N, C-alpha and C positions, 0 to 999 in steps of 0.2 A: 726817598726810597728810589734806589735806582733799577730801571726796567730793562735796560738794553743799553751794551758796549759795544761799538764798533772801531776797529783799527787794524792797520796794516802790519802783517807779521812776516819776516821772512822764513823759511823754511827752518833754519835753526832754531826760531824764537817759538815756532809752533809746536816744537818736538823738545823743547827744554823745559826740564824741572815740572813738566806736565804729566798728571794722570789720567787718561781717558778710558771712558767706559762706553760699551755700546749694548743698550738695552735688548733685551730678548725679543722684543718687538719688531726690533730694528731688521733691514736687509741682512742678505747674506753677504759675503764677497762674492759678487759675480763679474767681475771685469774679468774678458775674454781677450785674447790675444791682439784681436783689432785695438781695443782701448790701451792696452799696455805699449803696443808698436808706435800706436800715435802720441802717448804721452813721450818717449822716449826719441821718436824722429823730433818733434816740436821742440824739444830739450837740445838736442844734438844739434840740430839747424840754428838754433838761437845763438848757442854758445859759438859755435864755428864762425856766425856772422862777425862775432867781435875777436875771437881770437887772430893774433897775425904770428906768424913765425919770428921767432926770439922772447916771447913775453914770458914773463917770470910769475911768481906764485903771488906775486902782490899787484901784476898787472890787470886781475879780474875786478879790481875795485872799479876801473874807469868803464867796465863794460856795463850795456844796459841790462835790465831785469826780464824777467817772464812772469807773466801775472796768471796765476793759477785759479782766480776767483774766489767766492767766498767759502767759508765753512761755517756751519750754524752751529753753536754750543750752548748748552744750557748747564750752569752752574747752580746747583741744587743740593743743600745739605751736606756740604763739603764735597760732592762729585762733581765732574763734569763729563756730562753725556754728549756724545757727539751725535747731533741732530740730523744733519747733512753734510757729507766731506769724507765719510769712512772709507770709500772705494779709492777716494785719492791719497789719504793717511796711510791705508793698507799699502797701497802700491808701492808710494815714497818709502815706507819702511822695509820693502822689499829689495827696493833699488839700493838703500843704504847697506843693507846687509850684503848684498852682492858687493859694492864698491867697498865694503871694509876687506873681503876677501881680495879682490882686485889689486889692493894696495900692497898685500902682504907678500902676492905671487911676482910683484914688480919691484920689491925688495928695496921700496924707498929710504931714500935717505930718513932718520928720525925727524928732524924739523921737516920735512914735506909731508910726514904721514898724520893723518888726522883721526885723532879717537872719536870714532862715529858710534862708538857702544855709549856714549853721553846721551846721544840723541833718540837710543832706543830702549836704554833703561832709565829707572827714575826710582830714586831712594826717598821715601818722605816717612815721617813719622815712624823711623825706626825700620820701615819694610820696602823692601827693594824688588820692584815689580816691573815689566814691559810698561813702557809709554802708552802704548795702546794695548791696553789690559783687559783681554779678552780670554778667559780660563779655557775656553774650548779651543782656542788657536795656540795657547803658551807652548804646547810641546813641539808642534810644527816649527813654530818662528825659532825655537833653540835649537832643535834641529838642523835649520837652516845656518844658524850660525855656528854651531859646532862641527858639524859633519856636513859640509856644502855636497861632497863628493860622494855622499851614499844618499841622495833625495829620493831616489825613486826605486832603489832596492832595499832599504831598510828601513823605512816608515812604516811603523805598524799598522797593518791592514785596516784594524777596526777604526783609526781616525780617517784614513783615505776615504771613508763612506761619508763625512761630512761635506756639504758643497763648498763651505768657504774654506775646508782644509785643501781638499782636492785644487779649487782656483788657487789657491797660494802656492802649493807647489807647481801646480803646473807654470802660473805666471812667473816664479821665479825662475823657472828653465827658460822662459821666453825671454826674460831679461840677460840671461846669461849668452844667449845668442844676438839678442838685439842692439846691444851697444857698440856703436861702431869702433873697429878696430883703430880707426882715425883718432879717436880719443882715450881709447883703453891704451895707452903707452906712457913710459916713462916721462916724458915730457908733459905731456896736456892732462892727466889725468888730475894729479894734485890741483891744478888750476880749474879744471872742473868742477872738483868737488868743493872747493871754496866758493867758486860762482854758484852752485847749486844751494848750498845751505844758506848763501847770504844774499842772492839775488832772485831767487824765486820766493815770488812774493802772492800771500794769501790776504783775505781782509777776514780777519777772525770778528764773528758777529757772535756775541755773547748776550745771553738772556739768563734772566733768574727765576723764571718758571717755565715749568713744561709748555703750558698754554700760551705764554707768549712765544716761546722758542718755534713752535709748530705754526703760529701765525706769521711769524717773518718767513718760514721755510714754506708753506703754500703761496704767500704774497710773491715771494723770489721766482717761483716754479710755475705761476700762472699765465700759461704761454699767450693766454688772450690779451694782455694788456699791452704786448710789444709786436711789433711787426718784424718778422724773421727776415733775412737775406730774397728769398724767393717770393714775398710779399713785397717788396721793395722793388724788385726787379718788374714783378708782373705790374705795378702801378707806372713804373718809368716806360714800358712796352707799352701798355694800354693808352698813355698819353701821348703818344706819337701817333697813334692811329686814329684820322681827323674823322671818319664815319663812325658817327655813333652808334649804328646798329651793329655794324661789325664790332664795335669794341664791346658793346655790351655783350655779343655771341661770345668773343675772345673770354671774355671775363669768368661767364660760367662754363664754358669748356675747360679753362685752366682749370678752376677750381674742382671740376669733377677729377680733372686727369690726375693734379697734385694727391687728392684724397685716394686715388686708384694706387699710384707709387707708393704711398704711405701703409695700405693695406697690403700690398703684394710684398713688401720689404720687411713687414711687421717691424717698421723702424719710424718713430715721430720725427727723423731727421731724412728719412728715406730720398726726401725732393733735395736736401741741400748736397746729398752723394750723387743724384744723378746731375745735376746743372755742375758740378764739376767734373764730373766724367764726361760730358758732353761737350762743355765747352773747352776743355782741354784737348778731346778727342780731333775738335773739327776746326777750333780756331785759333788756338795758343801757337805763337811762333818763338817766343823769347824764353829763355831761360837764365835765373840768376846765375853768374859767373862765381866760379868758387873762392875768389879773394876775398881777402878781409875787407869788411864794409861795404861789400857790394848790395846793391839795392835789388828789391825783389821784381822780377820781372812777369810775363804774360802767365806761365805756368804756377808761379807762387801766388800771385795776386788773386788769380782764379780760385786757388783754394782757401784764401782767406778773406776775398770780400769780391767774389764772381759779379755780384751786383752792380757794383761800381766799375768794375773791371767792363762789363757790356756796355755801360753806359759812357765810359771813356774811351772806347776803342769800336767806333761806327764801322769805320775802314776795314778792320778785321772781321768783322761779324756780317760786313756788305750790306750795312743797315744805312739806305740813303734816302728814300722817300717814304712816305705814310705807308704805302702798300707792302714795302719791305717787311715792317714791323707786325703786320698783319700776317703775312706770308710766313716769317719765322714761327709764328706762333700756332697757325693753320696746319702748315705743312710742316717744318723741321721739328718744331718741339711734341708734335703730334707724332711723328714715325721714330724718334728716336728715345721719347720717353715710352712708348710701348717696346721698343728694341732692348731697354732697359729692363723692363720688366720681363722680358722672354728670357734675357741672360740672368737675371736674377734667379728664374724658375731653373733654368739649366744647371746653374749652379749647385742649387738646393734641394732638385729632384733627380732621382734615379732615372734618366731616361736612356735606352740602349743605345740612341743616335747620339749620344752626348755623353756615353759613360767614363771616358776620359776627362773630362771635364767636373763632372759630379765628383770622382774618386779624388782628383787632384787638391779640389777646393778643400779639402781638409787640410794639405800643409802646401800653402801658395805663399805666392808675393801680396803685397797690399792691395786688398779691394780698390784703395785710391789708386793705383797704378793699372790694374788687370783690366776694371771695365773700360777707363780710356784707349787701352789696345785692342781690346774686343770691337769698340765701337768704331775706331780710326779707320779702317779699308771699306767700311760698310757705306754704301750709297743709297740713297731712296730711291734711285733707279734700276739697283740690284732686284733680281727676282730671288723667290723663297730659296730655292736650291743654291743660287750664288750667295746668300746670305748663310745659308747651313754650312757649306762650302768654306768661307772666310771664317766662319765663327770654329768650326772646328781645326782649324790651321791654326788660327790665334791659342786655343785652348792647349793643342799639342805643343806649340812653342813655349806656351808658359810652363807647362809640366814640365818639358825635358829641360829650361832652364833653371827652373829652380831644384830640381834634381842634381842635376850637374852641380849649381853652386854650393849645395848644400853636402854633397859626397867629396867636392874636392874643399870642405871646410871654408866656404865663403859666405859671406852675409846676404842674407834677401830682405834686409830690413829696407823700407822706404827709404832712409835718407842715403843707404850706402849705393843704391843701384838708380835713384830717382833720375839723375841726369843722362844715364844712358837708355831708360826707359823712355823718358821724353823725347828724347832724339828719335828713338824707334818709332814712337806715335807719330812724327811728323813724316817720318820717312816711309809709313805704309798709309797715311793717308789717302783714302777714295782710290786705292791701286786697286787692279785686276787680279783675278786669284793665282794665275799664273806668276806675276810679279809678286804678289806676297808670299808665295812659297818660296820663289827663290831668295828674296829678302831676308826671310826668317830662318833659312838653312844656311845662309851665311853668318848669321847671328851665331848660330847653334856650333858652326866650324870654327868660329872664334874663341870659343872656350875649348873646344876639344883639341884645337891644334896649340892651345896655350902648353910650351914645355913647362911652365911651374905647376900646372894643373896635374896631379897624380893621386891615386886612388887605389886602394888593395882591400879587401874584408878583413886581412891579416892587420888592419893598422889599428890602432888604439880606440875603444870605444869611449867616445867624448861626447856624442849627443843623443842622449838617450829616447829625447821626444821624437827627432828626426828618424833614428833607426828604428824605433818601433813604427813608427808610420810606415817606413821603408820595407821592412819585413812582412808588414801588413798587405804592402802591393806585391811582395812576391806570391805570399799565400794566396792571394785573391787572383794573382795571373795562373797559378796551377791549379785553382777551384773556385770560378765565380757563383758557384751555388751558394755559398755562405754570403750574407747581409755584409758587405764591406763594415759598416759602423761597428759591429760586433768585435771587429779585429781590431778597433782601436782603443785607447784606455777610456774607461768610464768604472762609475762605480757597480754596474750591473755583473752578478755573479758570473756569468757565462761569457762575460768580455775577455780581453787578454791582456797580460801583462809581460815584459820584457824580463827574461828570465837567464840569469848567466848560468850555463850547463855547469861550470867546473870550479871549483874554488882553487885557492892556494895550497889548501891542506890535502888536497886530493892527491897530490904530486907525489908519482910512486919512486922510490929510492933509485938512486942514479940518472933519474932525468934531471937535464941542465935546469936548474932555477930560473935562468934568464929566460931561456926559452919556452918553459912551461909556463910564467906569468905572461909571457908577451902574447902567447897564443890564448892562454884561458880569457885575456881580458880583451882581447881583438874583437873587432864586430862579429868574425866567424864564431866564436864563443859563445853566443848568443842566441836565443831564438824566442818567438813567443809561445806561451802556454796559457791555458786558461785560468783565471783568477781561482776558481775553486778548485784545480787541481795542483794549484803550486805547492802546497806540502807533499800530495804525492810523488811531485817529480824529485823532490829532495830527500824523502823519506828513504834512508837507508841502502839508496840505490848508489852505486860508483862504478865508476869506469864505463864498460861495454853495456853493463846492465843499464845504465843509466840513458845510453845512447838507443840502445832498443826499447825502451819504454817510451821516450820521445817520439821515436820514430813510429811505433803501435798507435801511439795518440794521434798522429796527425801533424805534428810540431816540426817534423823535418820530411816534408814531401820532397824536397829539393834532392833528397838521398836514395840511394839504392840499397836496401836491406843486404843484398848480396854482395855489396862493396865493404862490409866489416863483417868480423867474428868476434869470437871471444879472445882473441888472440890480437886483436886491434890495438895498435897504437894511438893514443890518445890524440897527440900531437898530428900523427899523419891522418886522422879522422878529421880536425879541423882545419888542415891543411888542403885536404880533399874538399872539404863542404867551402871553403874558401874559392875554389875553382868554380864550385858549380853555383855558387852564388853570384859571381861575376858575371858568369852567362846568362842569368835572369835579368841582372841590371842593367846589362846592355839589349835585352827584350824590351825591357822599359823606356829605352833611350832612343827607340826609333822613330824617326819623324813621320 
């Protein structure tokens, strides 16, 4: 009798001719932007490491693979249940849906276009279903396949209240913005797709009873049996402290502080994130070149094996004598782990002194970059006033940098900006406040003065998630009495959704079709409305009546009611609103 089967499988093999189910007692799909960004960043960096100019679709066979860890399955009574791995399988499903549409937009030759639906659907016993066969998610997955451009304004409200469905919608939109342009092009995308399907490897662990499957799952996830990088680093540092009393003292201090970091961040891996941020902020010097085949350097090695990097780079960490190792823990580790926790609280708690950082944290660059930027200029000799000033300066920079890149339709993914951010981390390391302000100001000016960067609220709405956030920022700027999270997307009835004010069908006779479509589909043609007021906003209200209703409900606070009347031209209104929106956007970009 067979109990367990384990084998390597590439992504194509995992998703071919399989029908998976996720039992009702399993977790919801809960990946957030942080997890999907980390996945796409890792995949992109790995692929770019091997790709070189001139490669063809056959070249991927010579690239190395990417290991995605194990998935645990149970084959019982002819069904295949996912015990561990549904977060990754769902995320790869969303990525393949996006790549399916991306191929079509690039108009690739037939021989370079991959049929990705074969990895999304399966036909068995005369029945065709999704490979990841979860009834509650079927409608939203097929919606993304068939109507990707209508993801956020046409999906039924009743299914948006499902946690998994809502996260699927939001993560799909994240993917549309996170896959780097350097890959999403005519030359590279076909190669990337082949590499993804063939070279992304999982270990498929299959049991033949639920009891065995969960035993495997629990064993694999028992963190007490293995040392994580933090424990390995602690062991190395303590071994270098010759004074036994000091070593014991630091062992206990380390244990308590790591527990604090995990509690503060509510993250079992919070300690790992801290060490990466701290070591990059204070000690990393080199960055991997962009050329094909280049090896990882300081910034990258810290991200993958910081414990080994510390051991191999005593000169960069200023560790020479036994007392240096003691002081690294007693002084530096103490100071910066405390600072890291303070930064976490600032980013996640509404404090008036750090309001900009709190608000901007809802749509910002990756934590793997931002925390290093915050920590880099702060020195142990800085007083609290100076530390506060530096935190506020870096927070303002990150906010403006993020807003600028997004309105100029540029990516803020880790992989797309990491080199620039790593260079900035080095440039602002331990600098005084005045120099910090000047350096960050110069970086902002580089964006503003780039002739390729242009923006108008009359440009086409093409990033639902960001512009929902931007409209929320404008509303909050005008009226800060409302709780900012309520302005963002959520399943709460009094939350806000992005609303297209006028449809193509509302065009008056004699109005130019192109001009009308351009305006009503522009950023200025949208606003935020409360979820429970959505149908009131569209119910039998046309033209100026709709404008007046939206204004009375507080959805157009940037407009003056005296500026339009019953004879107001809709196109003129949208053009006028465009100018008002630009004024408020400029206010948000003040350093």
